[in-house]
N, C-alpha and C positions, 0 to 999 in steps of 0.2 A: 617750903619749896613751892612753887608754884604747880595749879592744874594744870596742866597740858591740855591747850585748846584741842589736838587731837582726838580729844573724848565728845567731842560734840561730830554726834549720830549716832553715837553705840547704844546698843539697844542691850538690853542686860539676860541672862536668864529666870526664864518667869518666879516666880515663889511656888513652891508648895501649892495644893489648895488646901483653902480657910471656910471652913464651916460655923457660917454663918448659925447662931442660936438667937433662942428667944432668952435665953438667959445672959449671953453679951449683948446683945442688942438693950435687955435691961438695967445690965451695968452703964453701958455706954449713955443710956438714957439718964438714970443718977447722977451723972456721971459729970453731964455736960448740967443736969439742972430739969430739962425737960419734963415733959407732962407724956407715958407712954404712948404711941401710937398703935392703936387697932391689937392693943393688952397683949405690946411690944413683937405682935410680928411683923411689923415691918419696924424696919430702922432709919431713925434722922438723917435726913439732908444727908449731913457732915460724917457718919459712919463711915462710908466705905474710904476713910483716913486711916482705918484701923486695918485694912489690909495695905493700901499704897505703902505705910510706916515700914511694912514688912520690905518690901521694893526698897524702898530706901534707905535700911540699914546696909541689906546686901549690898548695896552699890559702895554705901559708904566702908566699907568694910573691906574692900576691892585694896589689896594693897597695892596694885600699881598708880590706884588711882590717886595716891598723897593725902586723903584729906584728915586734917584731926578735927574727932566731932568735934572734941573741945574749944576748936577753932571756928565755929561755925556758926553764924547767927540765921534765923527762917528771914525771912526777906518778904516772901508773899505765898499763897496759896491759891487754890478755884479747885471745885468740882463740877466739873459737865456732863447731868445727871443726863443718863438714857431711859434707866427705867427704877423705879426702886427697889432696894435694895429690902427683903424677905426673909425670917426665917426660914433657914433647910436650903438657901442658897451655901454652894461654895466656887469662892473668889478664887481666880487668879491675875497675877498682881502682875506685870511687866513694866519695866522707866526703861524708856530713852533720855538721852542725855541732845537736851535739846538745841543749846549753848552753853559756849567757855568764854569769858570776857572778862579783860582786867577795870577797877576800874576804883581809886582813891587808893592804891593798893594793895585793895581783895580781891578774888577769883570771885566772879559772880556767875553761875550754877543754872540755869533750868530746864527742867526738865516738863517730862510728862510723862505717867503712870498710867496706863490702857489697866481696865479692871475687867476683867471675862467673867461667862459664868466658867464652868467645866463643862459644856455643852456647846462653846463655842458663843454663846451668845453675850457682844456687847453691853456691860451695864455701868461703865461712864469711869470718863478719864480725868486726873489727879492732875496738876503744876503744882507746880513750887518751882520759889526763887531762891535757891542756896545761898549767903556769904562767906567766904571761907580768906582766910586770913591767915598765912604760915607762919613755921616764929620768926622768920627772921623778914616778917615786914613791916 
């Protein structure tokens, strides 16, 4: 089943706050093979994907969306950072479907995920493009 193009423009409920700890920063840093910044108090530039991915998984789990994770290929990713992520931050992610289009028998879904501190301060926006092929394609 194709993804409904009417999803474009829909914004999903924000994620619960995610507490960024020094330990989580150090785990992420080790996983990507980088040296810790500021003794693990400042996260690498790609760390926001940890929180953005939580919003993505909530979106993909929505039954009315009709996406099966096993049929998804990651097409592109970009993070526009407004400020560093630091240990002690509590971040909330809100995902919006920017566009849905068909190409070569697949659905191409572009998303943006705004990350904010619980105070409301904007931190970054993560953009992702997913390519979904339904079982009938």
